[in-house]
N, C-alpha and C positions, 0 to 999 in steps of 0.2 A: 262544386263551387264552395263548398263550406270553407269558410277561412281555417276552420280547425284542421282539415285534411291536409290544407296545404301548408300550415304551420307544423304539423306533426311531422309530414313528409320532409320538409327541410331540416327539422330537428335530428331525424333518422339519418338523413344523409351526412350531416355534420358528424354524428357519432360515428358512423361508418367509416368516413374518411380518416377519422382520428385513429382509428384501428386497423387501417388496411396499409400495408406496404406493396403488395403486388399490384398491378392495374386491374381495377374492378369496375366494372359498367352497372349502373344501378336506375331503375326506371321511377319517375315521380312526375305528378303536375306540378308546373312552375308558372307562377304568375309574373308576367311581363308587360309594363305600360298599358296595365287596365285589361289585359288579355290572359286567357288561360291557355298553356300550351302542354300536349302530351310529349313529355322529353325524356333522354337518357342523360345521366351526368356519368363523368369518368373521372374517377378518384383514384389518388396513388400517392402512397407515402404521406398521408395525413393531410394531402390538399385536395381540392376539389378542382380539376384541371381545365373543364369546361363543361357546357350543356348544351345539348343537342336536340332541337324541337323537330316534332314529326311534321312533315310536309303535306301527307295526303290524308283525308280523313275518310273514314268508313262510313258509309250511308245505307249500305244495302241489307236486306234481311233483318236480323234482330239488332243490326248497329246503327246508332245515330249518334256520332261522336261531335258533329257541329253542336249538339245540344249543350256541350261543356267547352270543347276546344276550339282553337282557332287554329288554321292551316299556316305553316310557316312558308315564307317566300324562299323560293329557290336562289341560292348565292348571296342572300342578305345574312350579315354577321352585325352582333350588336354585342352589349354584355348586360349583365343582370347581378342586382345587388344580393347577395347572400350573406347575412351577418355583417361584418365589417370589411367583407372583400367583394371587389367588382370582379364577376367571373365571365370570361368568355362566353358568348351565347349565339346561336345561329348555324348556319350552315358549316360547320366545322370538320376538318379531319385532322388525326393526331400523327405524330411522327415520332419514334422512338430514336433512342441514341443511335442505334445502327442503321438508322435511314429507313425503317419499316414503317410504312403508312398504313392507317386503318381509318374507317368510316362506319356510316350507319344508314340502314335501310330500316325503317321501324314499321314493323307490321304490314300494314295497307301499301306502305311506300314500295313494295315489292310485289303488289298486286294489281297495281295499275299499268297502263300502257307505257307511259314515260316514266319508267322507273328511276329513282334517286341513284341506283347503283351506276346507270349511264354515263352521269357527271362525275361521279367519284373516279370511275375507271380512268377518265381523262385527266384527272387531278393526280394520278399515279399512285391511287391506292392500291395497297397488296391484299389486304383482307377487308372484307365487307362482313360486319355483324348485323344481325337482325333479331332484336328482342321482341317478342310477339305475344299477343292474348288472343290466339284463333281457337274458337271454341270448336268442339268434334261434330262432324257429319260423316255420314258414310262417304268414302272414297276421297275426302279432302286431304288425307296424308299424301296421297299419291300426286295431288295438284301441288303440294308443298314441295314435295321431293323435286318435281319438274322445275319449278321456278328457282331452287336452291342449285339444282344440277346446272340449268341453263345460265343462270346467273353467274355462276363461277366460270363458265366457258366463254359467254359473250363478253363478260366485263374482264377476263383474264387475271382473275384473282382467286384467292380462296374465300370460301363463303361459309359462315358459321351461323346457325339458325337455332334459337332454342324458344320453347313455347310453355305458357303458363300450365299447370297442372292442378286438376281439383275442381270443385264446385263452386259457384258463387250464388248467393241469393235464391238457390233452388230451382233457378232457371236453365242457366247454360253449364254443360260439362267442358272442360278444357283438358285434352287427352295428352297434353306435355309433347315430347319428342324433342330431340335434339339432333340436327343435321350438320354434317361438315362436309364441303364440297371442294374440289380442286380441279381446274382445267376439264370442267365437264364431266368428272365423275363424283359420284358419291362416295365417300371414303368412310364415314361413320354414320349409322342410323340408330340413334338412342332410344332406350325403352321408352314407351308408351303407358298410359294408364297407369303409372306407378302410385301406390299408397304412401311411398316415402315423400319428405319435405322437398328432396332434391335428388338428382343424380347427376354423375359427373362422366361426361363424354371428352374425349382427346383424339388426336391424331397428329402426325407429322406432316409437315407441308414444305414442298420445295420452292421456296420464295424465288431463287434464281431461275428456275425453270419458268416460272410465271412471267418473270420480267422479260425472259427472252420471248416469250409467246406474244408478249405486248409489243415489242420491238419490231417483231416480224410482221404485224397486222397492220394494215393502213388504216384501220378504224381507230387506232388509239394515237395517231398523230394530233398533238393539241393546236390549237388555233393560235398562232402568234400573236395575233392582235387581242386575243382574250387574256386581259391583264387580271391574274387572280388576285383578290385582297389578302395581303400577307398577313392580315388579322385571322385569317380563316385556317392558318396551319399553325397548330398547337404542338410545342416541342414538350414530350413527357420523358422522364427518366426511365431507364430499364433497357434492356436489350431481350431479343428473341432468344430461346433457349436451343441450342442446336443439340439434339439427341443422338445425332450421327446414327440414325437408323432409318431402314426404308419405311415408305409410307405404308400404312397398313388400314385395313378397313374391317369394319363389324356390321355386316349388313343384315338386317333384319327382314325376313320373308315377310310379304304381306299377309294380313289376317284374315281369315274369313268373314264375312259380314256378321253371322252369328257370334263369333268370338268377339268381334268388336263392340256388339251389343252388350253383350255380357259385362265385358270390362268397363264399358262406359258406364253403365248403369250402376254397377258396384261401386266405381269409384265415386260416382255422384253420391250414392246412399252413405258412404263411408265418411266422405268428407263433409257433408251436411250435418250428419249426426254429431261428429267431433266439434264442427264449428258452432252449433247450436247448444252444445253441452247437454243433448238428450241422453237418454240411458237405453235406446233401443228403438223399437218400431212396432206398431200395432195395424192389423189388418183384419178387416171384415171377410171371412174367409168364406165365400159362397158354395165353393166346390167346381166353380166355373174356371176357364182358362186364364182369365185377367188377373184375379186375386191369387190363383195358385201360382202363376208365373212372378207376382210379386214377393210371395213367400218364399219361393225358390231363389230368387235374386236376393233377398237377406241373407239367407244361408250360404250362397256362393260368396257373398261379400264378407263373410265372417271367416270362411275358408280361406280367401286371399288374403285378408289382414294376418292370418296366423302364419300364412306362408311367407309372406313378404316382409314382416316385421317382427323385431324381436320383443320378448315380454315388456321390457321397460319401455320401449316405444308405444306399445299398445296404451300403457298406462298412462304415459306422457301425452298423448294424443286425445285420449278420450276420457281419463279420469278413472278408467274401469280396469281392475286388476285383472291380468291375463285368465287367472283360472276362472273368472266369473264372465269373461269373453266368450260366452256360449251362446247357441242358438237358442237354448232353453230361457235364458235370461234377456236376451235381447230382442226376442219376437213374440209377442202375443197375439193369437188368432183368436176369433170368435164366429162360430157358426150362429146367424141369427135367424130362427126358424119360425114358421107360421103354419096354421093347419093345412096350407097349400103347398108347402114345401114337401119336396119328394126323398123318399130314402136314398135314391140314387145322388142328389146332391149333398145329403147329410155323409154318407159314406165317402163321397169323393173327397169333401172337405176333411174328416176324419184322416184319411188315409195319407194326404198330402202333409198333414200337422205331424203323422206319426213317422212318416218316412224322414223328414227333416229334423225332426224331434225338438219342436217348438213347444210353449205352453200353449194349450187350447181349450177353450171355452165353448160351452153350448147354452146359447141364451134363447129363452122362449118369448118372442116379442107378439105373439097372436094377441095378447090381451091389450097391447098398446095399439094395435091396428083396430081392433073393435072398439076401443074408447074413441079414437079419432071418427070412425065411421059413425057412431053414436052421436058425437058431439058436433059434427058437421051436418049429418043427416037431420038432426032435430032441427038444427039453425035453418036449414033450406027446405025442411019439410021432404026430404028424400028416402025413398025405399030402395036400398041398394040392389042392385040386380047387375050380375055379370055380363049378361048379354046386352044391356045398355051403358053399363060404367066400366067395362072392361080395363080401360087404360088407366082411370082414375083409382080404380081398386088395386091395380098392379103397383101404381106409382106409390099409393101410401104404405105398400108391403115394403117396397124399396126404400123409400125415404125415411121412414120411422125406425130404420136401423141406425141413422146417423148419431142421434144424441147418446145411445149406449155405447157405441164404440168410440165417441169422442171422451166420453166419461173415463173410459178405461185408459185411453191414451193420456189424459190429464192427471188421473191418480197415479199411474206408473211413470210418468215423465218422461213420455216417449212420443215418437213422432208418428202420426197418422198418415199411412199410406192408402190413398183412394185411387180408384180406378176410374176413368170415363168410359162410358159404353158408346162406342163409336158408331154403334148400330142405330143410335137414337138421332144421329144427325142425318145418316144415309138410307135407313131402310125402315120405314116405320114397321113393317110387318115384323122384322127381326125384334124390334123394341118391344113387341108383344111376348117374346119368348125370353124375357129378360130373366127367369128364374133357370 
């Protein structure tokens, strides 16, 4: 809702349009008659050709788009003032000089029962583009492939889908992916979880074959009484490029759940670190499975970054020289023991740190625990006893570790990775076995 965000978005849109000679599709929020819309803008040869707002808002799970955006009405066409120009705005389709038409389903528009693509297909659209911000969850990519594949079949068109990649605000991870389908077949399934800012995916489409298919099917007969608003068809310069080659595909096999987990988490770690300007991560390494998994994921993140990015890209993205982009420099772990800590957990933490090669510290926090026991015990008149105060005494051992690990994170300008103990919510007896 911030006016600054809207103004900056329009400023960047105008800047991009001046430097663009091909047809390019860009996403941005646009204010129109006291409402804010989630839109795509089409720019070509230094001109904004039109703006298409999203028709369906996502309200399930982590999404609550109606908090910010309004849904656009199907079939409605208007105009919006951008700078000194009035730009077509609404339920638009675009037509190239050689007659090829394209339109849009924007993210949620493809997930609903009455998909926007159904009306686009009856308007003779040859290609549907879908720019999305669809967060990662297990099995979700297969659903995307289903609606892209089925959309191309049911609507008799080519379908091009692209998704956001990276991490936003530490909460959601977007796995990317670009899909191209035609006549009910996936032709291209682009890479997911990439550390790169962008990837390119392309395929050849037989437009004539698509049109013949539509002519043969009863479902694509337009209603003669349905007079389309001529303002809804925007003519743009340019033609499709005939590559005179066969359609080809680059299909990527479905990944195992464990692989998706690793790639999603390492992508999230890398992207949040670079966007926050941090110099790495800090973990209180107890020797248990949770904190050890976090440490291994950081090591895996560093390995993936070096495999996918060149040295100058690492420097550009993180501000860290490639030779310093190591597990030793980017991860600090600390084992924080008390008199009740076991040699087993101590050695487990040391073994993990040694195996991955990170900087590892050993802090004795027993004196801090005793100080809290004395302070609170004196105030409440309590003589501490494990049989009577076991939960309280375990809790202070766990919680007293927070200030020191935060202090290390602050002084080293790193992000603190903390694990939540699921057993605290689900099974109290497991909570007793925290150590």
